[in-house]
MARVO-976810 format. One record per residue (C-alpha): residue in one letter; z, x negated, y. Coordinates in steps of 0.1 Angstrom, whole numbers, plus 5000, padded with zeros to 4 digits. Example, Ala and Ser with C-alpha at 12.3 -4.5 7.8 and 13.67 -1.06 7.14 Angstrom:
<atoms>
 res   pz   px   py
   A 5078 4877 4955
   S 5071 4863 4989
</atoms>
This chain:
<atoms>
 res   pz   px   py
   X 5000 4999 4996
   X 4990 4985 5035
   X 5016 4987 5060
   X 5013 5007 5089
   X 5025 5014 5121
   X 5029 5048 5140
   X 5021 5047 5176
   X 5018 5083 5186
   X 5042 5109 5172
   X 5064 5139 5189
   X 5098 5143 5179
   X 5100 5183 5177
   X 5060 5183 5161
   X 5072 5161 5133
   X 5098 5187 5117
   X 5086 5196 5085
   X 5091 5236 5071
   X 5119 5224 5049
   X 5138 5209 5073
   X 5128 5239 5102
   X 5148 5261 5076
   X 5179 5240 5073
   X 5186 5235 5109
   X 5179 5275 5111
   X 5205 5284 5089
   X 5225 5254 5097
   X 5229 5270 5135
   X 5226 5309 5121
   X 5197 5314 5134
   X 5163 5333 5119
   X 5125 5318 5115
   X 5097 5349 5117
   X 5085 5353 5081
   X 5049 5352 5092
   X 5054 5316 5105
   X 5047 5298 5073
   X 5024 5308 5045
   X 5028 5312 5007
   X 5019 5276 5005
   X 5049 5267 5028
   X 5033 5252 5055
   X 5028 5263 5093
   X 5004 5288 5100
   X 4987 5292 5128
   X 4948 5299 5140
   X 4941 5285 5174
   X 4951 5264 5198
   X 4976 5291 5216
   X 4990 5306 5178
   X 4998 5267 5172
   X 5018 5264 5207
   X 5039 5295 5198
   X 5044 5282 5160
   X 5054 5250 5181
   X 5080 5267 5202
   X 5094 5290 5175
   X 5100 5259 5156
   X 5119 5243 5185
   X 5138 5270 5191
   X 5160 5260 5158
   X 5173 5233 5177
   X 5210 5235 5192
   X 5227 5205 5188
   X 5225 5163 5192
   X 5224 5160 5154
   X 5197 5183 5149
   X 5172 5160 5168
   X 5185 5130 5151
   X 5181 5146 5116
   X 5144 5154 5128
   X 5140 5115 5133
   X 5154 5104 5101
   X 5135 5126 5083
   X 5106 5112 5097
   X 5112 5077 5095
   X 5119 5086 5057
   X 5085 5104 5048
   X 5070 5078 5073
   X 5086 5049 5051
   X 5071 5066 5020
   X 5036 5060 5033
   X 5036 5022 5040
   X 5049 5024 5076
   X 5069 4997 5091
   X 5070 5006 5127
   X 5072 5043 5144
   X 5072 5049 5182
   X 5084 5084 5189
   X 5073 5102 5218
   X 5106 5120 5227
   X 5115 5143 5257
   X 5152 5148 5272
   X 5139 5186 5285
   X 5146 5201 5253
   X 5183 5191 5251
   X 5188 5190 5289
   X 5180 5232 5288
   X 5204 5235 5260
   X 5233 5217 5279
   X 5232 5186 5257
   X 5242 5156 5277
   X 5215 5127 5278
   X 5240 5102 5261
   X 5245 5125 5232
   X 5211 5130 5224
   X 5200 5096 5230
   X 5230 5085 5207
   X 5223 5110 5180
   X 5185 5094 5182
   X 5198 5057 5181
   X 5219 5065 5152
   X 5189 5077 5135
   X 5169 5051 5139
   X 5200 5025 5125
   X 5204 5050 5095
   X 5168 5046 5087
   X 5165 5010 5090
   X 5192 5008 5067
   X 5179 5029 5042
   X 5141 5023 5045
   X 5135 4994 5061
   X 5115 5011 5087
   X 5120 5001 5125
   X 5116 5024 5155
   X 5117 5027 5189
   X 5117 5057 5212
   X 5089 5064 5242
   X 5109 5088 5267
   X 5083 5113 5279
   X 5081 5138 5310
   X 5062 5175 5304
   X 5033 5173 5327
   X 5033 5206 5339
   X 5069 5207 5346
   X 5061 5188 5377
   X 5064 5148 5395
   X 5098 5156 5404
   X 5115 5163 5368
   X 5096 5135 5358
   X 5111 5111 5381
   X 5144 5128 5379
   X 5141 5119 5342
   X 5131 5082 5347
   X 5159 5075 5370
   X 5183 5089 5340
   X 5166 5066 5319
   X 5172 5034 5337
   X 5205 5044 5349
   X 5216 5047 5312
   X 5193 5020 5298
   X 5194 5013 5260
   X 5173 4984 5242
   X 5157 5016 5217
   X 5141 5031 5249
   X 5113 5012 5253
   X 5084 5031 5270
   X 5078 5059 5292
   X 5049 5088 5288
   X 5036 5121 5299
   X 5025 5147 5274
   X 5020 5188 5283
   X 4993 5204 5298
   X 4964 5181 5309
   X 4951 5201 5335
   X 4984 5206 5355
   X 4992 5178 5383
   X 4973 5151 5388
   X 4981 5116 5376
   X 4987 5102 5411
   X 5015 5129 5414
   X 5035 5111 5388
   X 5029 5077 5402
   X 5067 5071 5421
   X 5080 5080 5382
   X 5057 5054 5367
   X 5061 5028 5394
   X 5101 5033 5389
   X 5099 5029 5350
   X 5068 5000 5351
   X 5095 4980 5379
   X 5123 4981 5356
   X 5104 4968 5323
   X 5094 4999 5304
   X 5060 5003 5289
   X 5035 5030 5303
   X 5014 5055 5287
   X 4999 5088 5292
   X 4982 5116 5272
   X 4945 5118 5289
   X 4911 5128 5279
   X 4922 5150 5248
   X 4912 5183 5266
   X 4898 5171 5295
   X 4868 5147 5305
   X 4866 5109 5311
   X 4879 5119 5346
   X 4913 5125 5333
   X 4913 5089 5318
   X 4899 5075 5350
   X 4929 5087 5373
   X 4953 5075 5347
   X 4944 5042 5345
   X 4934 5039 5385
   X 4968 5057 5397
   X 4994 5044 5368
   X 5006 5011 5357
   X 4995 5024 5321
   X 4985 4999 5289
   X 4979 5029 5267
   X 4959 5060 5266
   X 4974 5090 5243
   X 4943 5104 5224
   X 4917 5095 5252
   X 4884 5112 5228
   X 4868 5123 5258
   X 4863 5084 5271
   X 4833 5081 5249
   X 4813 5106 5273
   X 4813 5077 5300
   X 4803 5046 5286
   X 4815 5026 5319
   X 4851 5041 5311
   X 4848 5027 5277
   X 4837 4993 5292
   X 4864 4993 5319
   X 4893 5002 5291
   X 4880 4973 5266
   X 4882 4948 5301
   X 4915 4958 5307
   X 4928 4955 5272
   X 4940 4996 5276
   X 4943 5009 5239
   X 4936 5047 5230
   X 4961 5061 5207
   X 4931 5085 5188
   X 4948 5109 5166
   X 4920 5122 5142
   X 4940 5148 5130
   X 4951 5166 5159
   X 4917 5166 5172
   X 4900 5182 5143
   X 4927 5207 5138
   X 4931 5217 5175
   X 4889 5218 5176
   X 4883 5191 5197
   X 4862 5171 5170
   X 4842 5185 5140
   X 4858 5156 5120
   X 4883 5129 5117
   X 4852 5101 5113
   X 4836 5114 5145
   X 4866 5116 5163
   X 4877 5078 5156
   X 4846 5060 5145
   X 4830 5071 5174
   X 4854 5050 5196
   X 4844 5017 5177
   X 4812 5015 5193
   X 4805 4979 5203
   X 4838 4966 5190
   X 4854 4988 5209
   X 4890 4991 5187
   X 4915 5019 5189
   X 4944 5027 5173
   X 4942 5060 5152
   X 4973 5080 5147
   X 4983 5115 5137
   X 4999 5138 5162
   X 5026 5165 5150
   X 5023 5156 5114
   X 5046 5185 5103
   X 5024 5211 5116
   X 4991 5195 5108
   X 5004 5186 5073
   X 4986 5157 5074
   X 4999 5122 5060
   X 4986 5089 5047
   X 4977 5106 5010
   X 4967 5143 5023
   X 4946 5167 5039
   X 4949 5189 5075
   X 4960 5223 5068
   X 4948 5247 5096
   X 4957 5281 5098
   X 4973 5283 5066
   X 4937 5279 5050
   X 4948 5244 5033
   X 4914 5227 5027
   X 4912 5196 5007
   X 4904 5167 5027
   X 4874 5147 5025
   X 4867 5106 5025
   X 4860 5115 5063
   X 4892 5129 5069
   X 4907 5096 5071
   X 4903 5071 5097
   X 4898 5040 5078
   X 4907 5055 5044
   X 4943 5058 5054
   X 4961 5060 5091
   X 4959 5024 5094
   X 4964 5006 5130
   X 4936 4990 5137
   X 4939 4956 5159
   X 4927 4955 5191
   X 4920 4922 5210
   X 4939 4919 5241
   X 4970 4942 5231
   X 4985 4912 5206
   X 4991 4877 5208
   X 4975 4861 5177
   X 4983 4827 5163
   X 4965 4810 5132
   X 4986 4786 5116
   X 4976 4774 5081
   X 4947 4799 5076
   X 4966 4827 5079
   X 4971 4853 5110
   X 4997 4866 5129
   X 4992 4895 5149
   X 5022 4906 5172
   X 5014 4939 5188
   X 5028 4939 5220
   X 5023 4978 5219
   X 5034 4982 5256
   X 5062 4954 5250
   X 5080 4979 5234
   X 5111 4969 5215
   X 5100 4957 5179
   X 5071 4938 5169
   X 5044 4957 5149
   X 5033 4938 5120
   X 4996 4944 5112
   X 4985 4938 5084
   X 4951 4948 5078
   X 4917 4928 5070
   X 4921 4891 5079
   X 4958 4890 5076
   X 4983 4877 5050
   X 4993 4902 5028
   X 5030 4908 5035
   X 5037 4927 4997
   X 5038 4888 4980
   X 5066 4868 5000
   X 5073 4836 4989
   X 5104 4829 4972
   X 5129 4817 4999
   X 5165 4794 4998
   X 5184 4814 5025
   X 5182 4849 5012
   X 5218 4853 5012
   X 5227 4841 5045
   X 5201 4861 5061
   X 5209 4889 5045
   X 5245 4884 5059
   X 5231 4878 5097
   X 5208 4910 5098
   X 5228 4936 5077
   X 5259 4930 5070
   X 5291 4943 5085
   X 5310 4914 5081
   X 5284 4894 5108
   X 5291 4920 5131
   X 5329 4918 5126
   X 5325 4881 5132
   X 5306 4882 5163
   X 5330 4910 5177
   X 5361 4889 5170
   X 5344 4855 5187
   X 5336 4875 5217
   X 5370 4895 5217
   X 5388 4860 5215
   X 5364 4849 5241
   X 5382 4875 5265
   X 5413 4862 5258
   X 5407 4822 5265
   X 5383 4837 5299
   X 5420 4847 5312
   X 5436 4818 5299
   X 5409 4793 5316
   X 5410 4812 5348
   X 5445 4807 5349
   X 5447 4766 5341
   X 5428 4749 5368
   X 5428 4721 5347
   X 5408 4737 5320
   X 5374 4726 5312
   X 5346 4732 5287
   X 5331 4704 5293
   X 5350 4672 5290
   X 5320 4647 5287
   X 5300 4660 5318
   X 5324 4676 5342
   X 5338 4648 5370
   X 5358 4646 5398
   X 5378 4671 5418
   X 5364 4700 5391
   X 5395 4718 5395
   X 5387 4737 5429
   X 5351 4745 5417
   X 5339 4783 5414
   X 5341 4792 5375
   X 5314 4795 5349
   X 5310 4801 5315
   X 5282 4785 5293
   X 5263 4801 5266
   X 5232 4793 5242
   X 5209 4819 5240
   X 5192 4821 5201
   X 5214 4837 5181
   X 5244 4834 5205
   X 5236 4858 5229
   X 5199 4873 5211
   X 5189 4881 5174
   X 5152 4870 5169
   X 5150 4878 5133
   X 5122 4896 5138
   X 5103 4864 5142
   X 5118 4852 5108
   X 5105 4879 5094
   X 5068 4875 5104
   X 5074 4841 5090
   X 5085 4848 5057
   X 5058 4877 5051
   X 5033 4853 5064
   X 5042 4821 5045
   X 5045 4804 5079
   X 5066 4779 5093
   X 5076 4778 5131
   X 5050 4768 5159
   X 5057 4768 5194
   X 5020 4790 5198
   X 5037 4817 5176
   X 5073 4813 5187
   X 5061 4817 5222
   X 5042 4846 5217
   X 5074 4863 5203
   X 5092 4856 5230
   X 5062 4869 5253
   X 5072 4906 5231
   X 5104 4906 5245
   X 5119 4928 5210
   X 5149 4899 5209
   X 5182 4921 5203
   X 5215 4919 5218
   X 5241 4903 5194
   X 5271 4926 5187
   X 5297 4917 5219
   X 5275 4896 5238
   X 5264 4918 5269
   X 5301 4928 5269
   X 5314 4898 5278
   X 5286 4883 5297
   X 5295 4908 5319
   X 5330 4911 5319
   X 5331 4875 5331
   X 5306 4881 5359
   X 5327 4908 5367
   X 5359 4886 5373
   X 5336 4864 5393
   X 5324 4841 5369
   X 5289 4825 5366
   X 5270 4831 5336
   X 5248 4805 5328
   X 5221 4803 5296
   X 5213 4768 5285
   X 5185 4777 5260
   X 5161 4753 5241
   X 5137 4775 5244
   X 5107 4762 5265
   X 5105 4766 5299
   X 5075 4785 5299
   X 5093 4813 5283
   X 5116 4818 5310
   X 5102 4845 5326
   X 5097 4864 5292
   X 5133 4859 5284
   X 5146 4869 5315
   X 5129 4901 5312
   X 5142 4907 5276
   X 5179 4900 5283
   X 5178 4922 5318
   X 5166 4951 5298
   X 5197 4946 5276
   X 5221 4942 5304
   X 5227 4905 5305
   X 5238 4895 5338
   X 5209 4873 5359
   X 5231 4854 5384
   X 5220 4864 5417
   X 5204 4840 5437
   X 5216 4814 5416
   X 5191 4802 5387
   X 5213 4806 5358
   X 5185 4800 5332
   X 5184 4765 5321
   X 5155 4762 5298
   X 5143 4729 5278
   X 5117 4707 5298
   X 5123 4729 5328
   X 5131 4694 5345
   X 5119 4658 5329
   X 5155 4653 5316
   X 5163 4683 5305
   X 5154 4680 5265
   X 5170 4693 5234
   X 5201 4677 5239
   X 5219 4699 5262
   X 5245 4675 5283
   X 5222 4668 5313
   X 5222 4707 5316
   X 5257 4711 5315
   X 5260 4684 5338
   X 5238 4697 5364
   X 5261 4729 5362
   X 5292 4710 5360
   X 5285 4693 5395
   X 5288 4728 5413
   X 5311 4746 5390
   X 5341 4745 5366
   X 5328 4756 5329
   X 5354 4776 5314
   X 5342 4784 5279
   X 5311 4768 5259
   X 5295 4792 5237
   X 5266 4787 5208
   X 5255 4788 5170
   X 5247 4753 5166
   X 5267 4721 5167
   X 5239 4709 5194
   X 5251 4735 5212
   X 5285 4714 5219
   X 5280 4677 5212
   X 5247 4657 5215
   X 5256 4639 5183
   X 5244 4668 5158
   X 5214 4647 5147
   X 5233 4627 5125
   X 5246 4625 5087
   X 5270 4643 5077
   X 5302 4619 5077
   X 5293 4613 5111
   X 5289 4648 5123
   X 5324 4654 5107
   X 5336 4622 5125
   X 5327 4642 5158
   X 5337 4671 5151
   X 5370 4662 5143
   X 5372 4642 5177
   X 5369 4678 5199
   X 5391 4697 5168
   X 5415 4709 5195
   X 5386 4725 5211
   X 5373 4751 5189
   X 5384 4784 5190
   X 5399 4772 5229
   X 5366 4766 5250
   X 5341 4761 5227
   X 5337 4793 5208
   X 5307 4794 5177
   X 5288 4824 5164
   X 5282 4820 5131
   X 5247 4814 5118
   X 5240 4802 5081
   X 5203 4808 5081
   X 5191 4779 5106
   X 5205 4750 5127
   X 5211 4713 5128
   X 5235 4715 5097
   X 5207 4719 5072
   X 5189 4685 5077
   X 5226 4668 5078
   X 5226 4662 5040
   X 5194 4638 5047
   X 5207 4623 5078
   X 5189 4647 5096
   X 5153 4626 5080
   X 5128 4650 5082
   X 5105 4632 5057
   X 5130 4644 5030
   X 5139 4680 5039
   X 5115 4696 5020
   X 5130 4681 4990
   X 5155 4710 4998
   X 5132 4737 4986
   X 5141 4727 4951
   X 5176 4740 4955
   X 5189 4773 4952
   X 5155 4792 4952
   X 5163 4826 4955
   X 5140 4854 4949
   X 5127 4880 4976
   X 5119 4910 4964
   X 5084 4932 4971
   X 5100 4957 4989
   X 5109 4935 5017
   X 5104 4953 5050
   X 5104 4948 5087
   X 5141 4937 5099
   X 5155 4939 5066
   X 5154 4901 5057
   X 5143 4868 5075
   X 5145 4841 5052
   X 5135 4804 5054
   X 5140 4776 5034
   X 5152 4740 5050
   X 5118 4728 5049
   X 5108 4759 5073
   X 5136 4750 5096
   X 5125 4717 5104
   X 5114 4731 5140
   X 5148 4733 5150
   X 5145 4694 5161
   X 5111 4693 5176
   X 5096 4695 5208
   X 5102 4729 5221
   X 5126 4739 5192
   X 5152 4764 5201
   X 5189 4764 5192
</atoms>
C-alpha cells in the first residue's frame, strides 16, 4: 500500500453514518429516516439536498467530545487506507454557535490527534477555516482568536462556504493577519465559479494553495501563473463528480496535469460521498460501482508538485518534504521515484528512539528537568556569585543582568520527524536535507521547555539559544520557535548559530563567552556533553574525567535533557574516530517492522550519527 497524505477534508463532512447514529443517540437526538438509504449510506440527489443532509448530520454535534470523536474516527479510517498525514479543515463557527469555548473545541481535536498518533501512527494538523458567506468581519474575529490562543497543531487558515458571496479582497485583513503570524493560507476557489475566482484569490490574498480550483483549466494563462508561483490545486475528483462539476474523476484531475502541471487530488467530505481509496462514489443512494477512471492515479495518491517541496537526492534515493503551506508536520511523499517506506532497514537505536518519541517516561523526565530548573533559577537569581559558565564568566560578572543558555535540538525542539525520514529512506544526515527540514518549521516543543523559557523571560532573565544549526537556518528556526511560544529576545539577538561568526564553530564555549561579556549566565541546558564542555570529542576515559571535574555542576547549574538516540556518546567508544564508527553497526541490530509510520519511530545506527561532529552538525 502506497503511503498517502490527505490535504483537503472537512471535519463535519467526514462523519460516517454509523458515527452519526451514535452521536445522535448519545445526545438524545433523532435523525430523519430518509437520511439513509437501504445500503446505510446518506441519501441525496442534488446539491441542495446534499447541503440539507450535511446540515442534518451536523445537527447531532453538541459537545467538544463529539468533534474530537469525528476526527479520531476519520484518522482511524484514513490510516487503514495507508495515509500517514492529514490536514483537516475545521471551523470554530459551529461550536461557537453551540456555546462551546474555542479552547474546549480545540482541546478535543488536539486530543484526537494525539490518540490517533498513538493508536494508528498517523499524523494530523488543523487548518482553521472561516465560512465565506458569514462575512469578512467574522473571518477576522476568528483569526484574531486563532493567533491569540495559538497551538502548534493549528498550522493554517482557510475559507470555505458559498464562493459567490463576497470577494477575496474583502477577507484580506484576516488573511494578512494569519500570514503575518506565520500561518499558511489556502482558500476554496474555482470550484463552482470560473477562473476569475482563482485570479482574485491569488491576486488579493497570500495563498499558497487553492481548494479545488478545477475551473482554472479554462484559462491557460491562469495555469501558467499558478505554475510560475508554485501554487498547488487541491483537486477533489470524487467531490467534483458527485456534485456534477465534472463527468468523471479522470476528467477532473487529469486535465489539470497537462504540460507537467501537477495537482494534489484529494477527496472532499468522504463520508457523504462514500469514497475511499478502495471504493467508488455513491450519489443519491444509487450505489454505482467505481470504474478505473474514478480513481485519480488509481488511488488517492498525493502527486508531487515541484516548488511546493524541497527535494534532496542522497545515494540514489530521494527525499521529498512537502511544505504544504509550511504546515506543522512533514508529509513524506512516496510515489514513483522515491524509496519505499515499507521496507526500513534494521537500526541499532530502536529502544532509545521509541523511548524518546512514545514513552511517558521521557515526557516525565523532561518535565522533571524543567521543574528543577524553575527552582534553580530562583536560587541563582538570589546568589550573585552563581554562574553556569565557569570557564567563560570573567571579571565582575555579579553585577551583570541575568541570562540562561539553552541548546535547541532535543533540548527545546523535538526533531524526530527528520529521523523518521532518514529511517524510511535509508539515508544518513546531510546538511542539504537537514536544512530543508528546518525550513519546513515542523519541529515540536519538548515538554516543559516553552513554559520554563517563558517563566525565565517574565522574571527579566534573557533567554539565549546556542545552537549548532547552521547560520543559514536561523530565520526558519526563529519562525518555528516563535510559533511554539518561545521568547524571542526583544531587541537582543538571542539566537547564536554555528558559523554565524568566524570563531563560532561546533564547540560552544566561544558563544557562551560572547554572552558572558554582557550577562551573568545562571543556567545552561543541553542534551549532549558538548553543550556544556568543549572536551566532548574525547575517548570514554577522558570524557569521564572531564565529567567528574564538574560533578557539582550537574543538576545545579547544568541541566540535561536525556537523549539516547544520538550524541557524542555514540562515537566515544571509538575515541571519536569516525572511521571506526561503522563497526558499531554490527552491535545490537534491532528489527524495524514494516508497520513503522510517520512519527512512530525515528531510528539511526551509530554509523548514521557521524554527522553530529561534522560541519553544520546539530547538537
